C-alpha positions in Angstrom: 26.6 2.6 -5.8 25.9 3.0 -9.5 24.4 6.4 -9.7 26.2 7.4 -12.9 26.4 3.9 -14.4 23.4 3.9 -16.7 25.3 4.8 -19.8 27.8 1.9 -19.3 25.1 -0.6 -18.6 23.1 0.5 -21.6 26.1 0.2 -23.8 26.5 -3.4 -22.8 22.9 -4.2 -23.3 22.9 -2.5 -26.7 25.7 -4.7 -27.9 23.2 -7.6 -27.6 20.1 -5.7 -28.7 21.7 -4.0 -31.6 20.0 -2.7 -34.7 16.8 -3.6 -36.5 15.4 -7.2 -36.4 12.3 -8.5 -38.0 12.5 -12.2 -37.2 9.0 -13.7 -37.6 9.9 -16.5 -35.1 10.4 -13.9 -32.3 7.2 -13.2 -30.5 8.6 -9.8 -29.5 8.5 -8.6 -33.1 4.7 -9.0 -33.3 2.4 -6.3 -31.9 0.2 -9.0 -30.4 3.0 -10.5 -28.4 2.7 -13.9 -30.1 4.0 -15.2 -33.3 1.5 -14.4 -36.1 -0.7 -12.2 -33.9 -0.9 -8.5 -34.8 1.6 -6.7 -37.1 5.2 -7.9 -37.6 6.9 -4.5 -36.8 10.2 -5.9 -35.4 12.7 -4.7 -32.8 15.2 -1.9 -32.9 17.8 -1.3 -30.2 15.9 -4.0 -28.2 12.7 -2.0 -28.2 10.1 -4.5 -29.3 6.8 -4.3 -31.1 5.0 -6.4 -28.5 5.9 -3.9 -25.7 5.6 -0.8 -27.8 3.0 -1.7 -30.5 2.3 2.0 -31.4 5.9 3.0 -32.0 7.4 3.2 -35.4 10.0 0.6 -34.5 11.9 0.6 -37.8 12.6 4.4 -37.5 13.3 4.5 -33.8 16.3 6.7 -32.9 19.0 5.7 -30.5 18.0 8.8 -28.4 14.4 7.6 -28.2 15.6 4.1 -27.2 17.8 5.5 -24.5 14.9 7.5 -23.0 12.7 4.3 -23.0 15.4 2.2 -21.4 16.0 4.8 -18.6 12.3 5.3 -17.9 11.0 1.8 -18.3 13.9 -0.4 -17.2 16.7 1.4 -15.3 14.4 3.4 -13.0 12.0 0.6 -12.2 14.9 -1.8 -11.2 16.4 1.1 -9.2 19.7 0.8 -11.1 21.1 4.0 -9.5 20.8 2.4 -6.0 22.5 -0.9 -6.9 26.2 -1.6 -6.7 28.3 -1.6 -9.8 27.8 -4.8 -11.7 24.7 -5.8 -9.8 23.0 -2.9 -11.6 24.1 -4.3 -15.0 23.0 -7.9 -14.2 19.6 -6.6 -13.0 19.0 -4.1 -15.7 19.9 -6.4 -18.6 17.8 -9.2 -17.1 14.9 -6.7 -17.0 15.4 -5.8 -20.6 15.3 -9.4 -21.8 12.8 -10.9 -19.4 10.9 -8.1 -17.8 11.7 -5.8 -14.8 9.5 -7.6 -12.3 11.2 -10.9 -13.1 14.7 -9.3 -12.8 13.7 -7.8 -9.5 12.5 -11.1 -8.2 15.8 -12.7 -9.2 17.7 -9.9 -7.5 15.6 -10.4 -4.3 16.1 -14.2 -4.4 19.9 -13.7 -4.8 20.1 -11.6 -1.6 17.4 -13.2 0.5 15.0 -10.3 0.4 11.2 -10.6 0.4 10.4 -11.7 -3.2 7.7 -9.2 -4.2 9.1 -7.9 -7.4 9.5 -4.3 -6.2 12.9 -3.1 -5.1 12.4 -1.1 -1.9 14.4 -0.3 1.2 14.7 -3.9 2.4 16.0 -5.1 -1.0 18.5 -2.3 -1.3 19.7 -2.9 2.3 20.2 -6.6 1.6 21.9 -6.0 -1.7 24.3 -3.6 -0.1 25.1 -6.1 2.6 25.5 -9.1 0.2 28.6 -10.2 -1.7 28.5 -8.4 -5.0 30.0 -11.3 -7.0 27.7 -13.9 -5.5 24.7 -11.7 -6.2 25.7 -11.2 -9.9 26.3 -14.9 -10.4 23.0 -15.8 -8.8 21.1 -13.4 -11.0 22.8 -14.8 -14.1 22.1 -18.4 -13.1 18.4 -17.6 -12.5 18.3 -16.0 -16.0 19.8 -19.1 -17.6 17.5 -21.4 -15.8 14.4 -19.4 -16.8 15.4 -19.1 -20.4 16.1 -22.8 -20.8 12.5 -23.6 -20.0 11.1 -21.3 -22.7 9.8 -22.9 -26.0 11.9 -20.3 -27.9 15.1 -21.6 -26.3 15.5 -23.8 -29.4 15.8 -20.7 -31.6 17.7 -18.3 -29.4 19.8 -20.4 -27.0 23.2 -19.5 -28.5 22.6 -15.8 -28.5 21.0 -15.8 -25.0 23.8 -17.9 -23.6 26.4 -15.6 -25.1 24.6 -12.6 -23.8 24.3 -13.8 -20.2 27.9 -14.9 -20.2 29.0 -11.5 -21.5 26.8 -9.6 -19.0 28.1 -11.7 -16.2 31.7 -11.2 -17.1 31.3 -7.4 -17.6 29.3 -7.1 -14.4 31.9 -8.9 -12.4 34.6 -6.6 -13.9 32.8 -3.4 -12.9 
């Protein structure tokens, strides 16, 4: 299990989330969560204005971002209880598309009850499942979901590269 794997998973995610971005076409950069709604505050280290409208995004430190990722993404998806690689695929999916959605994808991948909350049944089924099959299924669900979004036309190349990279690194863990 991936008890001490948070730092490695975060490092992979941060290669895709990177520094400061203030793209007005990205709904996440707006405090209102929709293009043109609220203030255009941007995203830094993947911490977006729509999810954290009261943060000073532009001046966010890496340490602050790390604490947010651990509290709001790693712990909710129960990353420490997941096998190596499955933790990365689930965590990174949660960062990009929301923890509840990533947990639903994890549950679907292993045949657990799809309720969006990783509990005992989900963990048991994850541990009994084939790790590679689980990782591939999560990544394919991500691709399928993102392709249906209107913003796919703007971000398809980056999202496709990200999922391919996460999948490869997760399989290698």
